[in-house]
C-alpha positions in Angstrom: -12.0 2.6 -22.6 -14.0 -0.4 -23.6 -17.6 -1.2 -22.9 -17.3 -3.6 -20.0 -15.2 -0.9 -18.1 -18.3 1.3 -18.0 -20.5 -1.6 -16.4 -19.1 -0.8 -12.9 -22.2 -2.3 -11.2 -22.9 -5.1 -13.3 -21.1 -8.3 -13.9 -19.6 -8.7 -17.4 -20.5 -12.4 -17.3 -23.8 -13.1 -15.8 -22.7 -16.7 -15.0 -20.0 -15.4 -13.0 -21.7 -13.0 -10.8 -18.7 -10.9 -9.8 -18.6 -7.3 -10.7 -16.0 -4.5 -10.0 -18.6 -3.1 -7.7 -18.6 -6.3 -5.6 -14.9 -6.2 -5.5 -14.9 -2.6 -4.5 -17.5 -3.1 -1.8 -15.5 -6.1 -0.3 -11.9 -4.7 -0.6 -11.8 -0.9 -0.6 -11.4 -0.4 3.2 -9.1 -3.2 3.8 -6.8 -1.9 0.9 -6.9 1.9 2.1 -5.8 0.5 5.7 -3.1 -1.7 4.1 -1.7 1.1 1.8 -1.9 3.5 4.9 0.6 1.3 6.5 2.7 1.3 3.4 2.7 4.9 2.8 2.0 6.6 6.2 -0.6 8.8 4.6 -4.2 8.4 4.5 -4.9 10.7 1.7 -1.9 8.8 -0.5 -3.4 5.5 0.5 -6.9 6.5 -0.6 -5.6 7.9 -3.8 -3.5 4.9 -4.6 -6.5 2.4 -4.0 -8.7 4.7 -6.1 -6.2 4.8 -8.9 -5.9 0.8 -8.7 -9.6 0.6 -9.2 -9.5 3.0 -12.2 -6.8 0.7 -13.7 -9.1 -2.4 -12.9 -12.0 -0.7 -14.5 -10.0 0.2 -17.7 -8.8 -3.3 -18.0 -12.5 -4.7 -18.0 -12.9 -8.4 -18.4 -9.1 -9.1 -17.9 -9.5 -7.9 -14.4 -12.4 -9.9 -13.7 -10.7 -12.9 -14.9 -8.1 -12.6 -12.2 -8.1 -15.2 -9.5 -7.3 -12.8 -6.6 -8.8 -9.4 -7.3 -7.6 -7.9 -4.0 -3.9 -9.1 -4.5 -4.2 -7.5 -7.9 -5.4 -4.1 -6.7 -2.8 -4.1 -3.8 -0.1 -4.9 -6.3 -1.2 -2.1 -8.6 -1.4 0.4 -5.8 1.9 -0.4 -4.6 3.5 -0.1 -8.0 1.8 3.1 -8.4 3.2 4.4 -5.0 6.7 3.1 -6.0 6.5 4.9 -9.3 5.4 8.2 -7.5 8.1 7.8 -4.9 10.8 7.7 -7.6 9.4 10.6 -9.6 9.4 12.6 -6.1 12.8 11.4 -5.3 14.2 12.4 -8.7 12.4 15.7 -8.5 13.9 16.5 -5.1 17.3 15.8 -6.7 16.6 18.2 -9.7 14.7 20.9 -7.7 15.4 20.9 -4.0 14.4 24.4 -3.3 11.1 24.3 -4.9 9.6 21.5 -2.6 6.9 22.5 0.0 7.4 21.7 3.7 7.4 18.0 4.4 4.6 18.0 6.9 2.4 21.3 7.2 1.5 22.3 10.6 -1.4 20.5 12.2 -1.0 17.1 10.2 1.0 15.4 12.9 -2.1 14.1 14.6 -1.2 10.5 13.8 -1.1 7.4 15.9 2.1 6.4 17.4 2.4 3.3 15.3 1.9 5.1 12.0 4.6 7.6 13.2 6.9 4.6 13.9 6.1 3.1 10.5 6.9 6.3 8.7 10.4 6.3 10.2 11.1 2.8 8.8 12.9 2.5 5.5 10.3 2.1 2.5 11.2 -1.7 2.1 10.7 -2.4 5.7 7.5 -0.5 6.0 6.0 -2.4 2.9 6.7 -5.8 4.3 5.5 -4.9 7.7 2.3 -3.5 6.3 1.5 -6.4 3.9 2.3 -8.9 6.5 0.5 -7.3 9.6 -2.2 -5.2 8.1 -2.9 -7.5 4.9 -2.2 -10.8 6.7 -0.2 -12.0 3.7 2.2 -14.8 4.1 6.0 -14.2 3.4 5.8 -15.9 0.1 2.8 -13.9 -1.2 4.6 -10.8 -0.2 7.7 -11.8 -2.1 5.8 -12.5 -5.1 3.9 -9.2 -4.9 7.1 -7.2 -4.3 9.2 -9.2 -6.8 11.9 -10.2 -4.2 13.0 -13.5 -2.8 11.2 -14.7 0.3 14.4 -14.6 2.5 14.7 -10.9 1.7 11.1 -10.3 2.9 11.9 -12.2 6.2 14.9 -10.2 6.7 13.0 -7.1 6.2 10.3 -8.2 8.6 12.8 -8.9 11.3 14.7 -5.7 10.9 11.4 -3.7 10.7 10.1 -5.4 13.8 13.2 -4.6 15.8 13.2 -1.0 14.5 9.6 -0.7 15.5 10.3 -2.0 19.0 13.0 0.5 19.4 10.8 3.5 18.4 7.8 2.4 20.2 9.7 1.9 23.4 11.3 5.3 23.0 7.8 6.8 22.3 6.5 5.4 25.8 9.4 6.8 27.4 10.9 3.5 28.2 14.6 2.3 28.1 15.8 0.4 25.3 17.1 -3.1 26.0 17.4 -4.5 22.5 
């Protein structure tokens, strides 16, 4: 690890004034909420955001030179999530009997919206979380996820429709969609 990565609380460029600590203080909670929406797990969201900050610290001045620190961290965290998801999926195929129970007893104390988000396909959950929790425009979501903006719009539309059905059912209402 290079020297500037170890100066967490100090700016690498005194003229700049931005330090990794400043970025952490300004972005950590927002990023955790956004990744919570993407993953459906607070523990996973915190872990992914922390991993993104570790990678930022390891990249040193290159990270501090980025125009939008929060977008860089969010993209890094989402990519780490995708990587973990692929490994988990491949592990399930290889060792289906060795997996622990999906949700141990007592952990289903989640809000209805998070439960509804969990039920969405991964691609829809990502765009819903980025659009509504991170307040990102469609074009920026498309850039961060590496998909066309039309795909993001389609996923948003389908995700909203699926959420409406699930939340209506959770309230005990009748579905008129």
